[in-house]
Every structure is written in C-alpha cells, then in structure tokens.
C-alpha positions as CSV (number, residue, x, y, z in Angstrom):
1,Q,0.0,0.0,0.0
2,R,2.8,2.3,0.8
3,H,4.1,2.1,-2.8
4,E,0.6,2.0,-4.3
5,L,0.9,-1.5,-5.6
6,T,-2.0,-3.9,-5.8
7,R,-2.1,-7.6,-5.2
8,S,-3.1,-8.1,-8.9
9,Q,0.0,-6.2,-10.1
10,I,2.3,-8.5,-8.2
11,Y,0.5,-11.6,-9.4
12,G,0.6,-10.1,-13.0
13,W,4.4,-9.6,-12.7
14,R,4.9,-13.1,-11.4
15,R,2.8,-14.5,-14.3
16,D,4.9,-12.5,-16.8
17,L,8.1,-13.7,-15.3
18,K,6.9,-17.3,-15.5
19,K,6.0,-16.9,-19.2
20,K,9.6,-15.6,-19.8
21,G,11.2,-18.4,-17.8
22,L,12.6,-16.0,-15.2
23,W,10.5,-17.2,-12.2
24,S,11.6,-20.1,-10.1
25,P,8.6,-21.5,-8.1
26,D,11.0,-23.2,-5.7
27,R,13.0,-20.1,-4.8
28,G,10.3,-17.4,-5.6
29,A,11.3,-13.8,-6.1
30,V,12.8,-11.2,-3.9
31,F,11.7,-7.6,-4.3
32,L,14.2,-5.0,-3.1
33,P,13.6,-1.4,-2.4
34,L,15.3,1.0,-4.8
35,D,15.6,4.8,-4.5
36,F,16.7,6.6,-7.5
37,G,16.5,10.1,-6.1
38,A,14.0,12.8,-5.2
39,Q,10.3,12.4,-5.8
40,S,10.3,15.4,-8.1
41,E,12.2,13.5,-10.8
42,P,10.2,11.6,-13.4
43,A,9.8,7.9,-12.6
44,H,11.5,6.8,-15.8
45,S,14.7,8.9,-15.4
46,P,17.9,7.0,-14.4
47,P,19.9,8.0,-11.4
48,A,22.4,10.8,-11.8
49,R,25.3,8.5,-11.3
50,P,25.1,4.8,-12.3
51,V,25.3,2.3,-9.5
52,L,26.5,-1.2,-9.4
53,V,23.7,-3.8,-9.4
54,E,24.1,-7.4,-8.5
55,L,21.6,-10.0,-9.8
56,R,21.6,-13.6,-8.5
57,L,20.1,-16.0,-11.0
58,G,18.3,-19.2,-10.3
59,N,21.1,-21.3,-11.5
60,G,23.5,-20.0,-8.9
61,R,25.2,-17.5,-11.2
62,C,25.6,-13.9,-10.4
63,L,25.6,-10.9,-12.8
64,R,27.1,-7.6,-11.8
65,F,26.3,-4.7,-14.1
66,D,26.0,-0.9,-14.2
67,S,22.5,0.5,-13.5
68,S,22.7,2.5,-16.8
69,M,22.8,-0.7,-18.8
70,D,20.2,-0.8,-21.6
71,G,17.2,-3.0,-20.6
72,E,17.2,-4.9,-23.9
73,A,20.9,-5.7,-23.6
74,L,20.4,-6.8,-20.0
75,T,17.5,-9.1,-20.9
76,G,19.7,-10.7,-23.6
77,L,22.5,-11.1,-21.2
78,I,20.3,-12.8,-18.6
79,R,18.8,-15.1,-21.2
80,A,22.3,-16.1,-22.5
81,V,23.6,-16.8,-19.0
82,E,20.5,-18.8,-18.1
83,A,20.9,-20.9,-21.3
84,A,24.6,-21.6,-20.8
C-alpha cells in the first residue's frame, strides 16, 4: 500500500516472469527497495550516477552490471547466461 501496488499487479508480474522463464517457483522472487533520487524526478529517469547492481540468477550464477545498462541488452545477457 505504501508504494501504491495492488495484489493483482504483483500476481501479474509473477505471471509474466513465469512466461519468460525467469521465475523459479522453488525459490520465488525477492523484491528489493530502490531509491533513484528525489520524488520530483520523473519515474523513468535513471539515477544521476550509475550504481553497481548485483543480480543472482536461479542457476546460482551472479551478474554484476551498471545501472545505466540498456534494458534490452540486460535481458539478452540474462537469457544467455541462463541458457549456458
């Protein structure tokens, strides 16, 4: 409620992740809070300085990347690592 999310949004995200093969029913998903700056900034704007992000995949591998990485490139990287 604090972040104005509904239960249906969370279930929808989980359904979409399952379709893409990015959801592990055994391990579930972990949502982490992110703060990209003041509320006055548009929600889609990246942080002023890129930050290091660490993503742990279901296969035990770990990706570290810059927060300014393009979303499509990151998706391709995740899929390649998961398929390896």
